[in-house]
SENURO-736257 format. One line per field, with one value per residue (C-alpha): residue number from 1; residue in one letter; x, y, z. Coordinates in nm, 3 decimals. Example, Ala and Ser with C-alpha at 12.3 -4.5 7.8 and 13.67 -1.06 7.14 Angstrom:
2
n (1 | 2)
res (a | s)
c1 (1.230 | 1.367)
c2 (-0.450 | -0.106)
c3 (0.780 | 0.714)
//
This chain:
381
n (1 | 2 | 3 | 4 | 5 | 6 | 7 | 8 | 9 | 10 | 11 | 12 | 13 | 14 | 15 | 16 | 17 | 18 | 19 | 20 | 21 | 22 | 23 | 24 | 25 | 26 | 27 | 28 | 29 | 30 | 31 | 32 | 33 | 34 | 35 | 36 | 37 | 38 | 39 | 40 | 41 | 42 | 43 | 44 | 45 | 46 | 47 | 48 | 49 | 50 | 51 | 52 | 53 | 54 | 55 | 56 | 57 | 58 | 59 | 60 | 61 | 62 | 63 | 64 | 65 | 66 | 67 | 68 | 69 | 70 | 71 | 72 | 73 | 74 | 75 | 76 | 77 | 78 | 79 | 80 | 81 | 82 | 83 | 84 | 85 | 86 | 87 | 88 | 89 | 90 | 91 | 92 | 93 | 94 | 95 | 96 | 97 | 98 | 99 | 100 | 101 | 102 | 103 | 104 | 105 | 106 | 107 | 108 | 109 | 110 | 111 | 112 | 113 | 114 | 115 | 116 | 117 | 118 | 119 | 120 | 121 | 122 | 123 | 124 | 125 | 126 | 127 | 128 | 129 | 130 | 131 | 132 | 133 | 134 | 135 | 136 | 137 | 138 | 139 | 140 | 141 | 142 | 143 | 144 | 145 | 146 | 147 | 148 | 149 | 150 | 151 | 152 | 153 | 154 | 155 | 156 | 157 | 158 | 159 | 160 | 161 | 162 | 163 | 164 | 165 | 166 | 167 | 168 | 169 | 170 | 171 | 172 | 173 | 174 | 175 | 176 | 177 | 178 | 179 | 180 | 181 | 182 | 183 | 184 | 185 | 186 | 187 | 188 | 189 | 190 | 191 | 192 | 193 | 194 | 195 | 196 | 197 | 198 | 199 | 200 | 201 | 202 | 203 | 204 | 205 | 206 | 207 | 208 | 209 | 210 | 211 | 212 | 213 | 214 | 215 | 216 | 217 | 218 | 219 | 220 | 221 | 222 | 223 | 224 | 225 | 226 | 227 | 228 | 229 | 230 | 231 | 232 | 233 | 234 | 235 | 236 | 237 | 238 | 239 | 240 | 241 | 242 | 243 | 244 | 245 | 246 | 247 | 248 | 249 | 250 | 251 | 252 | 253 | 254 | 255 | 256 | 257 | 258 | 259 | 260 | 261 | 262 | 263 | 264 | 265 | 266 | 267 | 268 | 269 | 270 | 271 | 272 | 273 | 274 | 275 | 276 | 277 | 278 | 279 | 280 | 281 | 282 | 283 | 284 | 285 | 286 | 287 | 288 | 289 | 290 | 291 | 292 | 293 | 294 | 295 | 296 | 297 | 298 | 299 | 300 | 301 | 302 | 303 | 304 | 305 | 306 | 307 | 308 | 309 | 310 | 311 | 312 | 313 | 314 | 315 | 316 | 317 | 318 | 319 | 320 | 321 | 322 | 323 | 324 | 325 | 326 | 327 | 328 | 329 | 330 | 331 | 332 | 333 | 334 | 335 | 336 | 337 | 338 | 339 | 340 | 341 | 342 | 343 | 344 | 345 | 346 | 347 | 348 | 349 | 350 | 351 | 352 | 353 | 354 | 355 | 356 | 357 | 358 | 359 | 360 | 361 | 362 | 363 | 364 | 365 | 366 | 367 | 368 | 369 | 370 | 371 | 372 | 373 | 374 | 375 | 376 | 377 | 378 | 379 | 380 | 381)
res (m | a | t | a | a | l | l | e | t | q | r | l | a | l | v | p | k | r | q | r | f | y | r | p | e | l | d | c | l | r | f | f | a | f | l | g | v | f | v | f | h | t | f | p | p | e | s | g | y | y | a | a | r | h | i | p | g | g | v | l | l | a | s | i | s | r | a | g | s | f | g | v | d | l | f | f | l | l | s | a | y | l | i | t | e | l | l | l | r | e | k | v | e | h | g | q | v | h | l | r | s | f | y | v | r | r | i | l | r | i | w | p | l | y | f | l | g | i | g | i | a | v | g | l | s | y | a | d | q | t | q | k | f | s | l | t | y | v | a | a | f | l | l | l | s | g | n | w | l | t | s | l | v | g | f | p | g | s | v | m | n | p | l | w | s | v | s | f | e | e | q | f | y | l | l | w | p | n | v | v | a | r | v | r | r | a | r | s | l | i | a | i | s | s | f | f | i | f | i | a | a | l | a | r | l | t | l | l | k | y | g | r | h | s | e | a | i | v | t | t | n | t | l | s | r | l | d | p | l | a | l | g | i | i | i | a | v | v | a | r | q | r | f | n | f | a | m | h | y | l | h | r | a | a | l | l | v | l | g | g | v | l | w | l | i | a | g | h | f | f | a | l | t | p | s | f | m | l | i | g | y | p | s | i | a | l | g | a | c | c | i | f | a | s | a | l | g | f | p | k | t | p | a | c | l | r | y | l | g | k | i | s | y | g | l | y | v | f | h | l | l | a | l | y | a | s | e | k | m | m | g | g | a | t | r | t | p | e | k | f | a | t | w | w | i | l | g | f | v | l | t | l | a | m | a | a | l | s | y | q | f | l | e | s | p | f | l | r | m | k | e | r | f | a | f | v | k | s | r | p | v)
c1 (2.319 | 2.284 | 2.176 | 1.908 | 1.776 | 1.766 | 1.575 | 1.330 | 1.270 | 1.217 | 0.975 | 0.775 | 0.755 | 0.560 | 0.298 | -0.039 | -0.155 | -0.454 | -0.661 | -0.503 | -0.636 | -0.671 | -0.925 | -0.879 | -1.107 | -0.843 | -0.592 | -0.839 | -0.856 | -0.478 | -0.479 | -0.743 | -0.549 | -0.246 | -0.458 | -0.573 | -0.212 | -0.126 | -0.410 | -0.288 | 0.064 | -0.054 | -0.349 | -0.273 | -0.464 | -0.507 | -0.825 | -0.635 | -0.433 | -0.748 | -0.898 | -0.582 | -0.615 | -0.992 | -1.055 | -1.414 | -1.481 | -1.151 | -1.278 | -1.406 | -1.091 | -0.873 | -1.086 | -1.062 | -0.686 | -0.646 | -0.884 | -0.658 | -0.375 | -0.587 | -0.518 | -0.217 | -0.460 | -0.636 | -0.298 | -0.234 | -0.577 | -0.533 | -0.194 | -0.321 | -0.622 | -0.426 | -0.138 | -0.371 | -0.595 | -0.301 | -0.144 | -0.473 | -0.523 | -0.172 | -0.233 | -0.558 | -0.432 | -0.083 | -0.118 | 0.129 | 0.272 | 0.609 | 0.779 | 1.101 | 0.914 | 0.696 | 0.998 | 1.161 | 0.843 | 0.824 | 1.192 | 1.151 | 0.839 | 0.942 | 1.318 | 1.423 | 1.213 | 1.254 | 1.633 | 1.627 | 1.424 | 1.684 | 1.955 | 1.763 | 1.720 | 2.094 | 2.188 | 1.952 | 2.079 | 2.422 | 2.290 | 2.039 | 2.087 | 1.709 | 1.688 | 1.782 | 1.860 | 2.140 | 2.341 | 2.131 | 1.818 | 2.003 | 2.093 | 1.740 | 1.573 | 1.824 | 1.733 | 1.360 | 1.297 | 1.284 | 0.938 | 1.067 | 1.337 | 1.081 | 0.851 | 1.133 | 1.288 | 1.059 | 1.067 | 1.408 | 1.295 | 1.329 | 1.116 | 1.146 | 0.966 | 0.686 | 0.924 | 0.836 | 0.516 | 0.707 | 0.933 | 0.620 | 0.467 | 0.793 | 0.774 | 0.422 | 0.542 | 0.822 | 0.599 | 0.248 | 0.320 | 0.472 | 0.148 | -0.069 | 0.159 | 0.129 | -0.237 | -0.452 | -0.794 | -0.856 | -1.098 | -0.809 | -0.670 | -0.976 | -0.899 | -0.536 | -0.644 | -0.886 | -0.596 | -0.401 | -0.672 | -0.639 | -0.258 | -0.286 | -0.515 | -0.292 | 0.019 | -0.135 | -0.239 | 0.104 | 0.282 | 0.052 | 0.123 | 0.495 | 0.615 | 0.671 | 0.350 | 0.412 | 0.201 | 0.487 | 0.538 | 0.191 | 0.131 | 0.455 | 0.484 | 0.428 | 0.230 | -0.004 | -0.102 | -0.224 | -0.598 | -0.618 | -0.399 | -0.632 | -0.942 | -0.780 | -0.702 | -1.055 | -1.206 | -0.982 | -1.095 | -1.465 | -1.491 | -1.374 | -1.710 | -1.964 | -1.911 | -2.160 | -1.961 | -2.271 | -2.386 | -2.637 | -2.490 | -2.689 | -2.532 | -2.188 | -2.264 | -2.384 | -2.065 | -1.852 | -2.035 | -2.013 | -1.639 | -1.592 | -1.796 | -1.597 | -1.275 | -1.403 | -1.515 | -1.183 | -1.000 | -1.197 | -1.144 | -0.793 | -0.594 | -0.343 | -0.594 | -0.691 | -1.039 | -0.900 | -0.650 | -0.942 | -1.208 | -1.045 | -0.792 | -1.035 | -1.283 | -1.020 | -0.961 | -1.337 | -1.374 | -1.105 | -1.290 | -1.617 | -1.443 | -1.273 | -1.598 | -1.776 | -1.529 | -1.469 | -1.626 | -1.715 | -1.784 | -1.653 | -1.311 | -1.168 | -0.838 | -0.678 | -0.752 | -0.623 | -0.297 | -0.269 | -0.321 | -0.045 | 0.201 | 0.068 | 0.381 | 0.586 | 0.322 | 0.345 | 0.725 | 0.792 | 0.514 | 0.703 | 1.007 | 0.788 | 0.634 | 0.985 | 1.099 | 0.785 | 0.855 | 1.216 | 1.105 | 0.868 | 1.136 | 1.008 | 0.694 | 0.345 | 0.145 | -0.110 | -0.399 | -0.272 | 0.079 | -0.058 | -0.272 | 0.025 | 0.248 | -0.018 | -0.082 | 0.286 | 0.369 | 0.094 | 0.209 | 0.571 | 0.459 | 0.279 | 0.583 | 0.827 | 0.602 | 0.541 | 0.913 | 0.988 | 0.727 | 0.840 | 1.216 | 1.280 | 0.987 | 0.858 | 1.177 | 1.172 | 0.797 | 0.854 | 1.117 | 0.869 | 0.625 | 0.866 | 0.819 | 0.439 | 0.235 | -0.087 | -0.067 | -0.190 | -0.199 | -0.020 | 0.274)
c2 (1.818 | 1.672 | 2.012 | 2.041 | 1.696 | 1.783 | 2.104 | 1.914 | 1.656 | 1.931 | 2.114 | 1.798 | 1.736 | 2.062 | 1.949 | 1.910 | 1.553 | 1.480 | 1.177 | 0.947 | 0.944 | 0.575 | 0.395 | 0.021 | -0.068 | 0.065 | -0.185 | -0.457 | -0.309 | -0.315 | -0.689 | -0.750 | -0.528 | -0.751 | -1.065 | -0.947 | -0.904 | -1.247 | -1.404 | -1.227 | -1.363 | -1.718 | -1.764 | -1.710 | -1.410 | -1.571 | -1.770 | -1.986 | -2.135 | -2.282 | -2.388 | -2.584 | -2.775 | -2.825 | -2.623 | -2.488 | -2.119 | -2.016 | -1.676 | -1.590 | -1.718 | -1.513 | -1.203 | -1.256 | -1.297 | -0.977 | -0.794 | -0.899 | -0.695 | -0.385 | -0.426 | -0.204 | 0.074 | 0.028 | 0.061 | 0.385 | 0.524 | 0.435 | 0.605 | 0.921 | 0.940 | 0.886 | 1.115 | 1.395 | 1.352 | 1.359 | 1.660 | 1.853 | 1.769 | 1.887 | 2.207 | 2.278 | 2.184 | 2.336 | 2.604 | 2.451 | 2.131 | 2.045 | 1.906 | 1.796 | 1.585 | 1.439 | 1.323 | 1.176 | 0.980 | 0.845 | 0.747 | 0.558 | 0.383 | 0.292 | 0.276 | -0.008 | -0.274 | -0.117 | -0.126 | -0.474 | -0.582 | -0.434 | -0.621 | -0.948 | -0.892 | -0.833 | -1.136 | -1.367 | -1.243 | -1.381 | -1.704 | -1.792 | -1.709 | -1.701 | -1.400 | -1.081 | -0.751 | -0.571 | -0.277 | -0.047 | -0.156 | -0.132 | 0.231 | 0.315 | 0.162 | 0.316 | 0.653 | 0.573 | 0.569 | 0.197 | 0.224 | 0.463 | 0.219 | -0.062 | 0.144 | 0.205 | -0.143 | -0.383 | -0.563 | -0.675 | -1.039 | -1.064 | -1.170 | -0.804 | -0.676 | -0.536 | -0.270 | -0.063 | 0.049 | 0.152 | 0.379 | 0.520 | 0.604 | 0.757 | 1.005 | 1.097 | 1.141 | 1.367 | 1.609 | 1.607 | 1.747 | 2.054 | 2.107 | 2.070 | 2.303 | 2.579 | 2.552 | 2.778 | 2.628 | 2.255 | 2.277 | 2.370 | 2.021 | 1.880 | 2.088 | 1.974 | 1.611 | 1.642 | 1.767 | 1.455 | 1.239 | 1.432 | 1.399 | 1.023 | 0.971 | 1.184 | 0.998 | 0.657 | 0.755 | 0.903 | 0.592 | 0.374 | 0.573 | 0.633 | 0.369 | 0.000 | -0.199 | -0.363 | -0.364 | -0.253 | 0.072 | 0.187 | 0.012 | 0.120 | 0.474 | 0.744 | 0.978 | 0.706 | 0.579 | 0.901 | 0.813 | 0.629 | 0.892 | 1.165 | 0.988 | 0.923 | 1.294 | 1.393 | 1.155 | 1.297 | 1.653 | 1.576 | 1.328 | 1.587 | 1.764 | 1.574 | 1.200 | 1.007 | 0.734 | 0.572 | 0.403 | 0.121 | -0.223 | -0.256 | 0.062 | -0.068 | -0.399 | -0.220 | -0.015 | -0.325 | -0.516 | -0.221 | -0.193 | -0.566 | -0.564 | -0.270 | -0.458 | -0.780 | -0.598 | -0.415 | -0.742 | -0.916 | -0.642 | -0.542 | -0.450 | -0.200 | -0.005 | 0.365 | 0.291 | 0.107 | 0.387 | 0.632 | 0.417 | 0.109 | 0.266 | 0.525 | 0.239 | 0.050 | 0.357 | 0.410 | 0.046 | 0.099 | 0.411 | 0.217 | -0.061 | 0.199 | 0.386 | 0.062 | 0.008 | 0.365 | 0.406 | 0.037 | -0.011 | -0.365 | -0.490 | -0.829 | -0.807 | -1.067 | -0.859 | -0.544 | -0.723 | -0.854 | -0.498 | -0.374 | -0.617 | -0.568 | -0.381 | -0.690 | -0.916 | -0.722 | -0.701 | -1.067 | -1.262 | -1.338 | -1.438 | -1.672 | -1.824 | -1.867 | -2.041 | -2.256 | -2.376 | -2.455 | -2.651 | -2.856 | -2.932 | -2.738 | -2.693 | -2.732 | -2.868 | -3.087 | -2.934 | -3.097 | -2.958 | -2.618 | -2.608 | -2.711 | -2.450 | -2.180 | -2.255 | -2.296 | -1.973 | -1.789 | -1.922 | -1.832 | -1.483 | -1.439 | -1.561 | -1.336 | -1.031 | -1.097 | -1.131 | -0.820 | -0.617 | -0.738 | -0.709 | -0.464 | -0.227 | -0.181 | -0.024 | 0.237 | 0.291 | 0.371 | 0.625 | 0.763 | 0.846 | 1.112 | 1.311 | 1.286 | 1.603 | 1.410 | 1.068 | 0.783 | 0.405 | 0.280 | 0.045)
c3 (1.574 | 1.923 | 2.056 | 1.787 | 1.869 | 2.240 | 2.172 | 1.954 | 2.228 | 2.488 | 2.261 | 2.197 | 2.571 | 2.598 | 2.346 | 2.524 | 2.572 | 2.348 | 2.267 | 2.009 | 1.657 | 1.587 | 1.372 | 1.435 | 1.144 | 0.908 | 1.044 | 0.947 | 0.598 | 0.574 | 0.631 | 0.364 | 0.123 | 0.182 | 0.147 | -0.196 | -0.308 | -0.166 | -0.368 | -0.682 | -0.636 | -0.574 | -0.814 | -1.186 | -1.330 | -1.676 | -1.746 | -1.997 | -1.712 | -1.558 | -1.891 | -1.980 | -1.653 | -1.681 | -1.365 | -1.361 | -1.311 | -1.463 | -1.581 | -1.233 | -1.063 | -1.296 | -1.231 | -0.854 | -0.879 | -1.078 | -0.843 | -0.556 | -0.706 | -0.650 | -0.280 | -0.356 | -0.453 | -0.119 | 0.054 | -0.135 | -0.049 | 0.318 | 0.331 | 0.164 | 0.395 | 0.717 | 0.629 | 0.520 | 0.826 | 1.066 | 0.896 | 0.901 | 1.269 | 1.348 | 1.157 | 1.342 | 1.689 | 1.668 | 1.403 | 1.161 | 1.014 | 1.167 | 0.859 | 1.025 | 1.278 | 1.002 | 0.803 | 1.112 | 1.185 | 0.829 | 0.833 | 1.159 | 1.030 | 0.676 | 0.639 | 0.874 | 0.699 | 0.356 | 0.368 | 0.520 | 0.218 | -0.016 | 0.174 | 0.144 | -0.229 | -0.274 | -0.066 | -0.252 | -0.589 | -0.495 | -0.343 | -0.617 | -0.986 | -1.038 | -0.808 | -0.991 | -0.820 | -1.001 | -0.873 | -1.088 | -0.901 | -0.570 | -0.643 | -0.758 | -0.454 | -0.215 | -0.366 | -0.311 | -0.686 | -0.756 | -0.905 | -1.172 | -1.282 | -1.275 | -1.494 | -1.742 | -1.769 | -1.579 | -1.246 | -1.120 | -1.082 | -0.706 | -0.414 | -0.312 | -0.623 | -0.398 | -0.269 | -0.578 | -0.405 | -0.093 | -0.296 | -0.464 | -0.126 | -0.004 | -0.290 | -0.180 | 0.179 | 0.057 | -0.133 | 0.014 | 0.364 | 0.201 | 0.008 | 0.319 | 0.515 | 0.254 | 0.153 | 0.368 | 0.298 | 0.324 | 0.033 | -0.193 | -0.132 | -0.309 | -0.619 | -0.612 | -0.573 | -0.864 | -1.073 | -0.966 | -1.126 | -1.452 | -1.444 | -1.383 | -1.683 | -1.906 | -1.787 | -1.857 | -2.208 | -2.277 | -2.150 | -2.358 | -2.672 | -2.640 | -2.397 | -2.441 | -2.409 | -2.074 | -1.763 | -1.540 | -1.728 | -1.623 | -1.292 | -1.124 | -1.259 | -0.999 | -1.222 | -1.350 | -1.003 | -0.845 | -0.849 | -0.513 | -0.347 | -0.475 | -0.345 | -0.008 | 0.024 | -0.077 | 0.180 | 0.452 | 0.376 | 0.332 | 0.621 | 0.874 | 0.853 | 0.645 | 0.671 | 0.885 | 1.052 | 1.203 | 0.884 | 0.885 | 0.827 | 0.504 | 0.370 | 0.460 | 0.291 | -0.022 | -0.041 | 0.013 | -0.261 | -0.498 | -0.440 | -0.492 | -0.813 | -0.950 | -0.878 | -1.036 | -1.350 | -1.372 | -1.314 | -1.588 | -1.846 | -1.739 | -2.050 | -2.183 | -2.391 | -2.404 | -2.270 | -1.967 | -1.907 | -1.890 | -1.720 | -1.570 | -1.335 | -1.195 | -1.143 | -0.943 | -0.727 | -0.688 | -0.583 | -0.320 | -0.208 | -0.165 | 0.030 | 0.248 | 0.314 | 0.405 | 0.690 | 0.809 | 1.150 | 1.183 | 1.555 | 1.611 | 1.507 | 1.610 | 1.795 | 1.568 | 1.258 | 1.426 | 1.500 | 1.144 | 1.024 | 1.255 | 1.096 | 0.742 | 0.630 | 0.706 | 0.553 | 0.230 | 0.220 | 0.311 | 0.137 | -0.185 | 0.018 | 0.223 | -0.091 | -0.234 | 0.087 | 0.086 | -0.267 | -0.179 | 0.126 | -0.090 | -0.344 | -0.643 | -0.849 | -0.699 | -0.994 | -0.816 | -0.617 | -0.300 | -0.340 | -0.433 | -0.118 | 0.096 | -0.069 | -0.025 | 0.342 | 0.425 | 0.244 | 0.431 | 0.769 | 0.695 | 0.592 | 0.923 | 1.116 | 0.931 | 0.970 | 1.340 | 1.410 | 1.208 | 1.394 | 1.735 | 1.699 | 1.412 | 1.370 | 1.726 | 1.869 | 1.592 | 1.636 | 2.003 | 1.899 | 1.646 | 1.927 | 2.054 | 1.733 | 1.709 | 1.754 | 1.691 | 1.853 | 1.635 | 1.675 | 1.986 | 1.932)
//
């Protein structure tokens, strides 16, 4: 084993030095994707909540909250685009996809924080009876299939509920590189991705008909959430030759507005119905695609947003834990506007602190190790 690792390191040392593939604007998008999820988990997505409290604009606020949850779709699209782009570059520059090195890179990037999150969930379940994370969930998440168990029986009831999407992405990382490695023509990836969209629609309708009528059964199921992955793959293939990165600001603004409108409409009409299974989810993915395209190739990116994008994995994993800690620090419920604002700000600040510490002391050492296995260099640590 040690000999194999040594040979791998020596082989990688012979890889020609090339310019890094890094699009800083996508880090900015990562932060806004997280911010949408944070809004969804802090602002109730039901208009009745606002009406009961005589808060004006309740329908719009509920739609915005629900639209924020679609930040997960933007995360999925970003992942599919970047992974496909990097794999295609590696294939062109080195003649093949080095699967072993790919899996090592993904392990070093994802597993340290992912398994820490599972550990936190287990510890909290013993310390606080309101936090649920049974051994069944532990086993499922350890096997990178927590989203499947969530789809079958619901969320565990833990501040680490968001880990379902990480297990979903891990399944994509396990399978997709093998497809890219074996497909000879990049155009064939578009056909495969189009088939993914069909499978997703069929899966949603099947789950709606034969499954229990709960949101989790559709939203966390691997087969039913393939739309944003498919569009991310298609963008990666098409953008290599045909995408004009130097778009006018008005065109970018139009795409951004279109994506936001699609998300708001989908958030307003979100429901477990056949029509939404066929139209709503693809509209969410298309909205994510428009938002992504509006940023791709953007020439100016603030350093603070780039940093927040770099730590977005930690932001996403820790935000419910931070909100939980914020509520405990305030002594319970936040029913008045003043207490809600304090809870929201404190939770956001704690999220930033937790993510920054995680990136500095947990993730960065593994990311530096990950560099040794990169055939196509990407974002610097």
